[in-house]
C-alpha positions, 0 to 999 in steps of 0.5 A, spaced: 794 184 934 791 180 928 785 176 928 785 170 923 778 168 921 778 161 917 776 162 910 769 159 908 770 154 902 766 157 896 760 152 895 759 151 887 751 149 886 753 144 880 745 144 878 745 151 877 751 151 873 749 146 868 742 149 867 745 156 865 750 152 861 744 148 857 741 155 857 747 158 853 747 152 848 740 152 847 739 160 845 746 159 841 743 154 837 737 157 836 740 164 835 745 161 829 739 157 826 734 163 826 740 167 823 741 162 818 733 162 816 733 170 816 739 170 811 736 165 807 729 168 807 732 175 805 736 172 799 730 169 796 726 176 797 733 180 794 732 175 788 725 177 787 727 184 786 733 183 782 731 178 777 727 180 771 720 178 770 717 174 764 712 170 762 713 163 760 707 158 757 703 164 760 706 163 767 709 169 771 716 167 773 723 170 775 728 169 771 735 167 774 741 169 772 745 163 774 744 156 772 741 154 778 735 149 779 728 152 779 724 153 785 718 157 788 717 161 794 709 162 795 707 165 788 714 167 786 717 162 781 724 162 779 727 159 773 733 159 769 730 158 762 735 157 757 738 151 761 731 147 759 728 144 753 720 146 752 718 140 755 722 140 761 719 148 762 712 145 762 714 140 767 717 145 771 712 150 771 707 145 773 711 142 778 712 149 781 705 152 780 703 146 784 707 148 790 705 155 789 697 153 789 697 148 794 701 153 799 707 148 800 711 154 802 707 155 809 709 148 810 716 149 809 716 155 813 713 152 819 718 146 819 723 151 819 721 154 825 720 148 829 727 146 827 729 153 830 726 152 836 727 144 837 733 144 834 736 139 839 730 134 837 732 129 832 725 128 830 724 135 828 729 134 823 726 128 821 719 131 820 722 137 816 725 132 811 719 128 811 715 134 810 719 136 804 719 129 801 712 129 801 711 136 798 715 134 792 711 127 791 705 131 791 708 136 786 711 130 782 704 127 782 701 133 779 706 133 773 704 126 772 697 127 772 697 132 767 699 127 762 707 128 762 711 122 760 713 119 766 720 116 763 722 123 760 720 126 767 724 121 771 730 123 766 729 130 767 729 129 775 735 125 774 738 131 770 736 136 775 739 132 781 745 131 777 746 139 776 745 140 784 750 135 786 755 138 781 
C-alpha cells in the first residue's frame, strides 16, 4: 500500500534573494574597480622602473618613451621632453612640481578609494571629478604666479588637451 503525502510548496523569501543579489552586484562592482585601480597603480610603478631618469632645468624627471602628456605621481614627474619647447617644459615642470610639493597624489588616491567603495553613489564620482579639477586649478594658478605668460600657457594647455583627445 502506497502512502501519498502532499508536496509542500517551496516558499521563496524574496527579500533574502534581493539582498543576496544586491550584495553580489556591490562586491562585483567593487572588485572590478579595485582591480582597475591596482592595474593603473602597477603601471605607474612599472613606468618608474622602466623609464630613464634625467634632470631638466634642475628637476629630476622620468623620460617617457611614447608621446604622452606629462603627469606626476607623488614626487615622480613623467614627461616626454622632445614634445615640448623650453618654455613649455618650464611651465610643465612648475605645474607638476606643484602637484608633487602639495601632495596632490594623496587627494587623488583618496578620491579613487572612495569611488571604489561607494561606486554606486553618483556624488562620489562628482566629488572625484571636482577634486581633480581643483588640483589642476591650484597647479595652473601656481604656474601663472611664477610669472609665465597666461596667453602662452592657455595655448600650451589647449595643445596638450588636443594631443590627449587625438
